[in-house]
Backbone as a chain_set.jsonl record, in Angstrom:
{"seq": "MFALRGGYKCLNKNKRSVGIMGRGEAIEKRILEVLKKAENPMSTREIGLKIGRAWHSIQNHCLRLQIKGKVHGFRVGNMNLWVIKR", "coords": {"N": [[71.935, -55.073, -122.641], [70.53, -54.612, -119.688], [69.611, -53.715, -116.715], [66.17, -55.104, -114.832], [63.522, -54.771, -112.755], [63.464, -57.318, -110.844], [64.316, -59.201, -112.983], [66.373, -59.045, -116.446], [66.08, -57.906, -119.277], [66.464, -58.839, -122.367], [68.693, -58.316, -125.323], [68.906, -59.185, -128.626], [71.287, -59.718, -131.093], [70.84, -57.61, -132.92], [69.777, -55.894, -131.546], [67.255, -55.874, -130.807], [64.357, -56.832, -128.388], [64.465, -59.266, -126.989], [62.713, -60.346, -124.957], [61.458, -60.431, -120.656], [64.155, -61.838, -119.191], [66.349, -64.039, -116.934], [69.466, -63.565, -117.129], [71.058, -65.784, -117.316], [69.405, -67.924, -118.067], [69.112, -66.573, -120.773], [71.26, -66.701, -122.125], [71.282, -69.29, -122.246], [69.109, -69.991, -123.94], [70.182, -68.923, -126.464], [72.542, -70.691, -126.597], [71.122, -72.953, -127.155], [69.806, -71.995, -129.954], [72.103, -72.072, -131.35], [72.973, -74.832, -131.129], [70.597, -75.933, -132.496], [71.265, -75.371, -134.632], [73.428, -76.227, -135.933], [74.864, -78.915, -137.831], [76.661, -80.876, -136.943], [78.025, -82.074, -133.799], [78.877, -79.347, -131.795], [82.047, -77.849, -130.066], [82.779, -77.003, -127.054], [84.294, -74.202, -126.916], [83.463, -73.309, -130.059], [81.01, -72.866, -129.197], [80.835, -70.719, -127.893], [82.978, -68.751, -128.983], [80.611, -68.258, -130.959], [78.833, -67.193, -129.966], [79.974, -65.111, -128.682], [80.885, -65.135, -125.847], [82.757, -66.314, -122.912], [84.394, -69.61, -122.758], [84.107, -70.747, -120.167], [81.886, -70.268, -119.123], [80.056, -70.816, -121.135], [80.339, -73.601, -121.11], [79.486, -73.892, -118.184], [76.753, -73.315, -118.196], [76.26, -75.194, -120.722], [76.155, -77.658, -119.356], [74.129, -77.041, -117.521], [72.178, -77.502, -118.922], [72.08, -80.178, -120.037], [71.465, -81.516, -117.636], [68.796, -80.497, -117.508], [68.083, -81.856, -120.021], [68.033, -80.989, -122.033], [70.387, -80.766, -123.891], [72.452, -82.95, -125.198], [76.065, -84.237, -124.418], [79.484, -84.932, -124.787], [82.26, -86.681, -124.593], [85.772, -86.301, -126.571], [88.976, -86.82, -126.696], [90.73, -84.618, -125.401], [88.346, -82.497, -125.385], [85.105, -81.108, -124.954], [82.22, -82.018, -126.531], [79.209, -81.254, -127.549], [75.436, -81.891, -128.697], [72.101, -81.381, -129.48], [69.36, -82.621, -127.941], [67.172, -84.417, -129.625]], "CA": [[70.94, -55.774, -121.6], [69.911, -53.873, -118.808], [68.484, -54.401, -115.323], [64.932, -54.379, -114.665], [63.058, -55.14, -111.428], [62.85, -59.071, -111.298], [64.894, -59.862, -114.16], [66.607, -58.469, -117.619], [65.666, -57.308, -120.543], [67.451, -59.548, -123.416], [68.503, -58.305, -126.34], [69.593, -59.861, -129.58], [72.534, -59.151, -132.09], [70.093, -56.632, -133.751], [69.175, -54.641, -130.399], [66.108, -56.333, -130.557], [64.09, -57.44, -127.216], [63.769, -61.188, -126.495], [61.634, -60.444, -123.504], [62.372, -60.047, -119.614], [64.861, -63.328, -118.597], [67.332, -64.033, -116.254], [70.755, -63.377, -118.067], [71.855, -67.177, -117.826], [68.387, -68.165, -119.086], [68.952, -65.684, -122.254], [72.582, -67.739, -122.535], [70.85, -70.93, -122.412], [68.827, -69.944, -125.167], [71.619, -68.776, -127.52], [72.744, -72.197, -126.881], [70.379, -74.046, -127.763], [69.697, -71.842, -131.067], [72.922, -71.929, -131.771], [72.99, -75.866, -131.87], [69.714, -76.347, -133.094], [71.538, -74.989, -136.365], [74.817, -77.266, -136.366], [74.848, -79.687, -138.587], [77.401, -81.699, -136.349], [78.11, -81.705, -132.863], [79.915, -78.588, -131.435], [82.643, -78.191, -129.346], [82.401, -75.972, -125.907], [84.742, -73.304, -127.655], [82.8, -73.162, -130.863], [79.815, -72.497, -129.144], [81.501, -69.46, -127.32], [82.696, -67.68, -130.263], [80.021, -67.95, -131.854], [77.806, -66.873, -129.076], [80.646, -63.859, -127.732], [80.829, -65.269, -124.607], [83.902, -67.517, -122.212], [84.349, -70.619, -122.788], [83.837, -71.703, -118.891], [80.35, -70.015, -119.278], [79.374, -72.008, -122.564], [80.758, -75.233, -120.335], [78.506, -74.483, -117.246], [75.8, -73.318, -119.093], [75.78, -76.289, -120.932], [76.082, -78.898, -118.015], [73.021, -77.082, -116.931], [71.038, -77.996, -120.253], [72.277, -81.967, -119.758], [71.169, -82.181, -116.553], [67.576, -80.482, -117.752], [67.585, -82.944, -120.727], [68.077, -80.45, -123.61], [71.353, -81.561, -124.794], [73.684, -84.487, -124.839], [77.16, -83.668, -124.097], [80.038, -86.089, -124.606], [83.945, -86.377, -124.516], [86.358, -86.611, -127.213], [89.91, -86.614, -126.551], [90.238, -83.29, -124.477], [87.054, -81.42, -125.941], [83.542, -81.639, -124.919], [80.779, -81.422, -127.444], [77.242, -81.212, -127.811], [74.315, -81.832, -129.605], [70.837, -80.586, -129.069], [68.264, -83.77, -128.244], [65.787, -84.563, -131.338]], "C": [[71.226, -54.649, -120.462], [69.112, -54.458, -118.14], [67.362, -53.708, -115.53], [64.176, -55.101, -113.372], [62.341, -56.823, -111.86], [63.698, -59.588, -112.783], [65.639, -58.818, -115.052], [66.35, -58.497, -118.897], [66.784, -57.484, -121.527], [67.777, -58.409, -124.787], [69.212, -58.75, -127.587], [70.895, -58.972, -130.197], [71.652, -57.45, -132.696], [69.419, -55.832, -132.851], [67.635, -54.678, -129.994], [65.256, -56.992, -129.092], [63.399, -58.641, -127.392], [62.879, -60.984, -125.417], [62.695, -60.405, -121.96], [62.668, -61.638, -119.141], [65.643, -63.303, -117.749], [68.36, -64.218, -117.357], [70.993, -65.091, -118.261], [70.572, -68.007, -118.846], [68.28, -67.604, -120.722], [70.095, -66.544, -122.975], [72.419, -68.706, -122.873], [70.298, -70.759, -123.861], [68.846, -70.036, -126.357], [71.842, -69.827, -127.542], [72.297, -73.02, -127.655], [69.902, -73.632, -129.437], [71.043, -72.184, -131.593], [72.912, -73.769, -132.307], [72.235, -76.561, -132.471], [70.422, -75.804, -135.182], [72.655, -75.651, -136.888], [74.511, -78.616, -136.735], [75.805, -80.98, -137.688], [77.709, -81.523, -134.902], [79.434, -80.58, -132.759], [80.727, -78.587, -129.936], [82.451, -76.912, -128.345], [83.26, -74.131, -126.287], [84.129, -72.871, -128.859], [81.822, -72.371, -130.573], [79.728, -70.573, -128.456], [81.832, -68.49, -128.17], [81.655, -67.839, -130.894], [78.775, -67.037, -131.063], [78.512, -65.181, -128.306], [80.771, -64.311, -126.678], [81.614, -66.46, -124.057], [83.544, -68.713, -122.323], [83.541, -71.386, -121.34], [82.408, -71.159, -118.791], [79.366, -70.78, -120.039], [79.375, -73.473, -121.335], [79.152, -75.017, -119.15], [76.92, -74.373, -117.848], [75.017, -74.714, -119.847], [75.38, -77.365, -120.191], [74.451, -78.478, -117.826], [72.136, -77.935, -118.094], [71.245, -79.164, -120.507], [71.712, -82.003, -119.208], [69.411, -81.553, -116.724], [67.225, -81.558, -118.861], [67.619, -82.509, -121.976], [69.091, -80.523, -124.547], [72.428, -82.438, -124.434], [75.42, -84.011, -125.433], [78.152, -84.936, -124.161], [81.438, -85.713, -124.905], [85.331, -86.767, -125.81], [87.862, -85.988, -127.047], [90.154, -85.032, -125.134], [89.214, -82.244, -124.627], [85.536, -82.401, -125.356], [82.882, -80.663, -126.127], [79.732, -81.627, -127.177], [76.545, -81.3, -128.68], [72.882, -81.725, -129.008], [70.116, -82.591, -129.121], [67.274, -83.959, -129.058], [64.84, -84.747, -130.717]], "O": [[72.204, -53.905, -120.532], [68.25, -55.292, -118.414], [67.166, -52.586, -115.998], [64.538, -56.265, -113.2], [61.451, -57.288, -112.573], [63.273, -60.54, -113.437], [65.646, -57.676, -114.592], [66.569, -59.554, -119.489], [67.75, -56.733, -121.657], [66.836, -57.685, -125.11], [70.428, -58.609, -127.452], [71.317, -57.876, -129.831], [72.214, -56.355, -132.732], [68.521, -55.089, -133.249], [66.986, -53.946, -129.247], [65.905, -57.977, -128.741], [62.268, -58.952, -127.767], [62.245, -62.004, -125.148], [63.923, -60.37, -121.883], [61.81, -62.461, -118.819], [65.889, -62.112, -117.563], [68.148, -64.914, -118.35], [71.091, -65.551, -119.399], [70.723, -68.515, -119.957], [67.58, -68.073, -121.62], [69.976, -67.004, -124.11], [73.133, -69.257, -123.711], [70.865, -71.256, -124.835], [68.175, -70.673, -127.169], [71.419, -70.377, -128.558], [72.805, -73.667, -128.571], [69.645, -74.553, -130.213], [70.882, -72.795, -132.65], [72.861, -74.081, -133.497], [72.59, -77.608, -133.011], [70.035, -75.938, -136.343], [72.891, -75.693, -138.096], [73.932, -79.383, -135.966], [75.444, -82.126, -137.952], [77.604, -80.309, -134.724], [80.536, -80.694, -133.294], [80.288, -79.113, -128.913], [81.998, -75.867, -128.811], [82.752, -73.078, -125.901], [84.212, -71.643, -128.847], [81.542, -71.377, -131.244], [78.91, -69.66, -128.563], [81.18, -67.447, -128.232], [81.894, -67.255, -131.951], [77.958, -66.33, -131.653], [77.864, -64.363, -127.653], [80.798, -63.246, -126.062], [81.349, -67.57, -124.519], [82.392, -69.018, -122.017], [82.685, -72.27, -121.377], [81.695, -71.951, -118.174], [78.263, -71.228, -119.726], [78.397, -74.1, -120.929], [78.114, -75.677, -119.211], [76.113, -75.301, -117.886], [73.875, -75.156, -119.721], [74.316, -77.95, -120.395], [73.579, -79.339, -117.94], [71.529, -78.979, -117.859], [70.511, -79.524, -121.428], [70.742, -82.598, -119.677], [68.634, -82.186, -116.009], [66.164, -82.168, -118.722], [67.357, -83.217, -122.948], [68.91, -80.399, -125.758], [73.103, -82.476, -123.405], [75.776, -83.594, -126.536], [77.74, -85.973, -123.641], [81.762, -84.626, -125.384], [85.766, -87.903, -125.618], [88.014, -84.781, -127.234], [89.489, -84.853, -124.113], [89.28, -81.189, -123.997], [85.144, -83.568, -125.341], [82.917, -79.486, -126.488], [79.465, -82.445, -126.297], [76.927, -80.753, -129.715], [72.751, -82.112, -127.846], [70.321, -83.464, -129.964], [66.329, -83.21, -128.813], [63.754, -84.898, -131.277]]}, "num_chains": 1, "name": "protein.A"}
């Protein structure tokens, strides 16, 4: 990822450009991709491990996605679980 005027040029794992967007938008897009592929609800930690980001960052972005109505979050014990709204 490298800075451009007005945003960031985001690269995926294969170093291919996915367009110009903010860093947060790129993380949220990756979260949605991971949740779409998941068969079961995923914990914040599992998403963080798949994406390679800290759990706290994932938690904040999942909460933002929940406010936007794109994911549903619920708590089981001491874990936050996330599932994409279909």
